[in-house]
Residue frames as a rotation matrix with the C-alpha (Angstrom) as fourth column:
UNK 1
-0.149 -0.482 -0.863 -47.97
-0.673 -0.590 0.446 80.88
-0.724 0.648 -0.236 129.56
UNK 2
0.823 0.510 0.251 -48.94
-0.149 0.620 -0.770 79.39
-0.548 0.596 0.586 126.22
UNK 3
-0.212 -0.854 0.475 -46.52
0.443 0.349 0.826 77.71
-0.871 0.385 0.304 123.84
UNK 4
0.593 0.319 -0.740 -46.01
-0.462 -0.617 -0.637 79.58
-0.660 0.719 -0.218 120.57
UNK 5
-0.029 -0.542 0.840 -44.96
0.503 0.718 0.481 77.77
-0.864 0.437 0.252 117.40
UNK 6
-0.231 -0.123 -0.965 -44.01
-0.703 -0.665 0.253 78.81
-0.673 0.737 0.067 113.89
UNK 7
0.092 0.225 0.970 -45.52
0.530 0.814 -0.239 77.17
-0.843 0.536 -0.044 110.81
UNK 8
-0.859 -0.406 -0.311 -44.81
-0.084 -0.489 0.868 77.93
-0.504 0.773 0.386 107.19
UNK 9
0.222 0.970 0.102 -47.87
0.179 0.063 -0.982 78.93
-0.958 0.236 -0.160 105.14
UNK 10
-0.876 -0.287 0.388 -48.12
0.428 -0.089 0.899 78.78
-0.224 0.954 0.200 101.36
UNK 11
-0.028 0.873 -0.486 -50.62
0.188 -0.473 -0.861 81.42
-0.982 -0.115 -0.150 100.26
UNK 12
-0.895 -0.191 0.402 -51.96
0.416 -0.038 0.909 81.63
-0.158 0.981 0.114 96.73
UNK 13
-0.507 0.752 -0.422 -54.67
-0.674 -0.651 -0.349 83.60
-0.537 0.108 0.837 95.02
UNK 14
-0.596 0.384 0.705 -57.55
0.468 0.880 -0.084 81.44
-0.652 0.280 -0.705 93.77
UNK 15
-0.659 0.292 0.693 -59.92
0.706 -0.077 0.704 81.91
0.259 0.953 -0.155 90.83
UNK 16
0.394 0.919 0.026 -62.56
0.836 -0.370 0.406 83.83
0.383 -0.138 -0.913 92.79
UNK 17
0.238 -0.393 0.888 -59.95
-0.041 -0.918 -0.395 86.44
0.970 0.057 -0.235 93.84
UNK 18
0.890 0.056 0.452 -59.67
-0.450 -0.050 0.892 85.18
0.073 -0.997 -0.020 97.41
UNK 19
-0.112 -0.993 -0.040 -56.57
-0.870 0.118 -0.478 83.68
0.479 -0.019 -0.877 99.03
UNK 20
0.880 0.318 -0.354 -55.89
-0.172 0.906 0.388 80.09
0.444 -0.281 0.851 100.03
UNK 21
0.021 -0.875 0.484 -53.39
-0.981 -0.112 -0.159 79.03
0.193 -0.472 -0.860 102.70
UNK 22
0.898 0.110 -0.427 -51.94
-0.050 0.987 0.150 75.56
0.438 -0.114 0.892 103.18
UNK 23
0.303 -0.821 0.484 -49.07
-0.953 -0.258 0.158 74.26
-0.005 -0.510 -0.860 105.27
UNK 24
0.242 -0.341 -0.909 -46.79
-0.209 0.896 -0.392 71.27
0.947 0.285 0.145 104.92
UNK 25
-0.779 -0.556 0.291 -45.89
-0.353 0.006 -0.935 71.78
0.518 -0.831 -0.201 108.61
UNK 26
-0.620 0.674 0.402 -49.50
-0.442 0.123 -0.888 71.18
-0.648 -0.729 0.221 109.67
UNK 27
-0.964 0.267 -0.004 -51.19
0.158 0.579 0.800 68.48
0.216 0.770 -0.600 107.55
UNK 28
-0.239 0.963 -0.122 -54.88
0.968 0.247 0.054 69.21
0.082 -0.105 -0.991 107.04
UNK 29
-0.198 0.144 -0.969 -54.53
0.382 -0.899 -0.212 72.97
-0.903 -0.412 0.123 107.41
UNK 30
-0.569 0.137 0.811 -56.46
0.756 -0.300 0.581 74.76
0.323 0.944 0.067 104.69
UNK 31
-0.121 0.512 -0.850 -57.78
0.593 -0.650 -0.476 78.29
-0.796 -0.561 -0.225 105.11
UNK 32
-0.391 0.063 0.918 -59.41
0.849 -0.360 0.387 80.72
0.355 0.931 0.087 102.71
UNK 33
0.006 0.378 -0.926 -60.06
0.668 -0.690 -0.278 84.43
-0.744 -0.617 -0.256 103.12
UNK 34
0.854 0.431 0.291 -60.78
0.508 -0.570 -0.645 87.65
-0.112 0.699 -0.706 101.25
UNK 35
0.702 -0.694 0.160 -57.39
-0.615 -0.704 -0.356 89.18
0.359 0.151 -0.921 102.10
UNK 36
-0.047 -0.810 -0.585 -53.97
0.003 0.585 -0.811 87.80
0.999 -0.040 -0.025 102.95
UNK 37
-0.732 -0.238 0.639 -54.33
-0.572 -0.296 -0.765 89.08
0.371 -0.925 0.081 106.52
UNK 38
0.212 0.892 0.399 -57.73
-0.972 0.235 -0.010 87.44
-0.103 -0.386 0.917 106.95
UNK 39
0.650 -0.012 -0.759 -56.40
-0.325 0.899 -0.292 84.20
0.686 0.437 0.581 105.46
UNK 40
-0.458 -0.875 -0.157 -53.46
-0.107 0.230 -0.967 84.16
0.882 -0.426 -0.199 107.89
UNK 41
-0.543 0.331 0.772 -55.80
-0.839 -0.256 -0.481 84.81
0.039 -0.909 0.416 110.83
UNK 42
0.603 0.792 -0.096 -58.09
-0.794 0.607 0.024 81.97
0.077 0.062 0.995 109.76
UNK 43
0.329 -0.566 -0.756 -55.07
-0.140 0.762 -0.632 79.68
0.934 0.314 0.171 109.26
UNK 44
-0.708 -0.576 0.409 -53.89
-0.451 -0.076 -0.889 80.43
0.543 -0.814 -0.206 112.81
UNK 45
-0.086 0.777 0.624 -57.32
-0.969 0.080 -0.233 79.50
-0.231 -0.624 0.746 114.16
UNK 46
0.745 0.327 -0.581 -57.42
-0.525 0.825 -0.209 76.30
0.411 0.461 0.786 112.09
UNK 47
-0.164 -0.897 -0.411 -53.92
-0.192 0.438 -0.878 75.37
0.968 -0.065 -0.244 113.34
UNK 48
-0.671 -0.028 0.741 -55.02
-0.734 -0.117 -0.669 75.84
0.106 -0.993 0.058 116.98
UNK 49
0.369 0.899 0.237 -58.08
-0.900 0.410 -0.150 73.67
-0.232 -0.158 0.960 116.38
UNK 50
0.553 -0.253 -0.794 -55.99
-0.335 0.805 -0.490 70.97
0.763 0.537 0.361 114.70
UNK 51
-0.583 -0.810 0.059 -53.57
-0.332 0.172 -0.928 70.95
0.741 -0.561 -0.369 117.66
UNK 52
-0.353 0.556 0.752 -56.50
-0.909 -0.013 -0.417 70.69
-0.222 -0.831 0.510 120.08
UNK 53
0.679 0.654 -0.333 -57.88
-0.726 0.666 -0.172 67.78
0.110 0.359 0.927 118.05
UNK 54
0.054 -0.752 -0.657 -54.52
-0.255 0.626 -0.737 65.97
0.965 0.208 -0.158 118.01
UNK 55
-0.792 -0.414 0.449 -54.28
-0.491 -0.007 -0.871 66.32
0.364 -0.910 -0.198 121.79
UNK 56
-0.038 0.888 0.458 -57.91
-0.970 0.078 -0.231 65.35
-0.241 -0.453 0.858 122.41
UNK 57
0.829 0.394 -0.397 -57.51
-0.518 0.809 -0.278 62.15
0.212 0.436 0.874 120.40
UNK 58
0.616 -0.654 0.438 -54.05
-0.164 0.438 0.884 61.32
-0.770 -0.617 0.163 121.78
UNK 59
0.829 -0.332 0.450 -52.44
0.547 0.310 -0.778 61.65
0.119 0.891 0.438 118.34
UNK 60
-0.078 -0.923 -0.376 -48.83
0.844 -0.262 0.468 62.82
-0.531 -0.280 0.800 118.06
UNK 61
0.670 0.237 -0.704 -48.42
-0.022 -0.941 -0.337 66.47
-0.742 0.241 -0.625 117.11
UNK 62
0.792 -0.486 0.370 -46.62
0.441 0.034 -0.897 67.34
0.423 0.873 0.241 113.90
UNK 63
-0.074 -0.883 -0.463 -43.05
0.978 -0.155 0.139 68.52
-0.194 -0.443 0.875 114.48
UNK 64
0.797 0.411 0.443 -43.49
0.470 -0.882 -0.027 72.24
0.380 0.229 -0.896 115.11
UNK 65
-0.311 -0.933 0.179 -40.80
0.641 -0.345 -0.686 74.89
0.702 -0.099 0.705 115.59
UNK 66
0.426 0.453 -0.783 -41.18
0.894 -0.347 0.285 76.67
-0.143 -0.821 -0.553 118.93
UNK 67
0.189 -0.338 0.922 -40.72
0.227 -0.898 -0.376 80.42
0.955 0.280 -0.093 119.07
UNK 68
0.093 -0.211 -0.973 -38.84
0.991 0.116 0.070 81.42
0.098 -0.971 0.220 122.19
UNK 69
-0.042 -0.200 -0.979 -37.29
0.546 -0.825 0.145 84.87
-0.836 -0.529 0.144 122.31
UNK 70
-0.414 -0.248 -0.876 -37.19
-0.501 -0.742 0.446 85.81
-0.760 0.623 0.183 118.64
UNK 71
0.173 0.485 0.857 -39.02
0.595 0.642 -0.484 85.18
-0.785 0.593 -0.178 115.37
UNK 72
-0.760 -0.329 -0.561 -38.54
-0.275 -0.619 0.735 86.21
-0.589 0.713 0.380 111.76
UNK 73
0.076 0.881 0.468 -41.52
0.489 0.376 -0.787 86.50
-0.869 0.289 -0.402 109.43
UNK 74
-0.924 -0.114 0.365 -42.09
0.379 -0.402 0.834 87.33
0.052 0.908 0.415 105.80
UNK 75
-0.271 0.847 -0.458 -44.95
0.336 -0.363 -0.869 89.83
-0.902 -0.389 -0.186 105.64
UNK 76
-0.265 0.286 0.921 -47.15
0.961 -0.003 0.278 90.58
0.083 0.958 -0.274 102.63
UNK 77
-0.460 0.092 -0.883 -47.50
0.194 -0.960 -0.201 94.26
-0.867 -0.264 0.423 101.76
UNK 78
0.136 0.576 0.806 -50.15
0.971 0.085 -0.224 95.40
-0.198 0.813 -0.547 99.27
UNK 79
-0.574 -0.324 -0.752 -49.55
0.200 -0.946 0.255 98.62
-0.794 -0.004 0.608 97.31
C-alpha cells in the first residue's frame, strides 16, 4: 500500500494562457499545463519525482500531511 499525502498548490494563469502550479509544501515543485486539470496532474508527477529524489539522495522529506481515511479538496470548475 502506498502512502498518500496532501500538498497545497497555488495555481495561476500565466501570460500565454496556460496555468502554473507551485507549492510551498514541496519546495522546487513547479508545473505548467494547458488546463487546470493537466497542471494538477503534472504537479502530482513532479511531486512524486521530487520525493523519489529526496529518498535517493538521503535528504529529509518536507513535512507532508498524510491522507488516511478522509480528504477535503478545493476543485476548480470551468463554466
